[in-house]
N, C-alpha and C positions, 0 to 999 in steps of 0.2 A: 597656848591653851588648846587650840584646835587639835594639835598633834597629840596632846594628852588624852583628849576625848576619843580620838581614833585608836590609840593604843588600848584604851579601856574597852572599847567595843570589840576589838580583836581578842582581848583577854576573855571577855564574856563569851564570845563565840567558841573559843577554844575550850573553855570550861564546860559549856553546854554540850559540845561535841564529846568531851570526855565523860560527862555524866551519861549521855546516850550510849556511848561505846561500852561503858562499865555496866550499864543495865543489860545490854545485849550479851556481854560476857557472862553475867549472872544467869540469864535465861539459858544460854547455851550450856553452861556448866551444870545447871540443874537438869537439863534435858539430855545430857551426855550419855547416861546409862541406857536411855531409850534409843539413841542414835547409834552408839557403839555396841552393837550386838556382838556376841561371841564370834559370829561368822565374819564380822568386819575386822577383827583383830587377829583371828586364827583361821586360816583357810582349810578347806577340806583336804587339800594336798598335804598340808602340814600335819593334820590329824592322822592321815594315812601313813605319813613318814614316822610319826610318833608310835603308832601301832606296830609298824614294821620293825622299828628299833627295839621296842619292848619285846616283841616276839623273838628277835635275834638274841637278846640277852637271855631270855628264857631258854631258847634252844642251846645257847652256849653253856649255860649252867647245867643243863641236863645231859650234855654230851651228844646232842643230836647234831649231825653234820649239817653245814649250811646249805650244801647242794647234794643232790643224789649221788654224784660221782665221788665226792670227798668222803673220807673216813675219819672219824675222830681218832685221837692218839690211842685211846683205849675205849672200848665200848662202855658207855655210861659215865665216862670221866670227862670233865670239861677241858677243852684246850685253852690254856691260860692266855695265849696270844689273841685268840679269837674272842675270848670273854672280855679281855681288856679293851679291845677295839670296839666291841659291841657296847660295853658300858660307857666308854668315852662318847660314842655317838648318841646314846640315850641321854647322857648328862647334858650334852650340848643342846639337844632338842628340848629337854626339860627346862634349861635356862631360857631358851627362846619363849617357851610357853609361860614361864613366870613373868618375863618382860611383857608379854601380851596381856596377861592378867593385870599387871601393874598399870599398864596404859588404860585399860578399861575401868579399873577400880578408882584410880587416883586423879586422872586428868580432869575429870568433871569437877572434882572438889577443888583442884587448884584453879581452874578457870573461874569458878564461882567466887572463890576467895579473892582472886585478882580483880575480878569485875567489881566486887563489893568495895575493895580498897580504892580502885580508880573512881568509882562513883562518889565515895565519901570525900576523897581528896579534891576532886574537881568541884564537887558541890560546895565544899568549904572555901575553895579558891574563888568560886563565883560569888559567894556571900561576902567574902572579904573584899573583893574588887568592887562590889556594890556599895560598900561603906565609904569608899574614897570620895 
């Protein structure tokens, strides 16, 4: 009988800890947008790289040489190899930017939902264990 009481006390403590952890997750999830500023998920260096890649695509489309010493195939005509490489680089960086936006936009919602689910589950577990 004493062993059963000891197990029940541990179950109560675990459920209470789960409720507290769930509440912390809900609060963290709701405050995520304030904490995860755009600078926290996308650095200035990444922004500069995105601008440089965009400029390179623009230059490739307009037939402007990448460096002063190089000449385009024909003046005013884009070099298809350079254009393809510049577009691939820009697409890779845009994919990284979309992932950063996804992190900033959705992680807070997921954390709040997980915290709410944990709080409810542990709260119900605590109530059920008190009935025994």
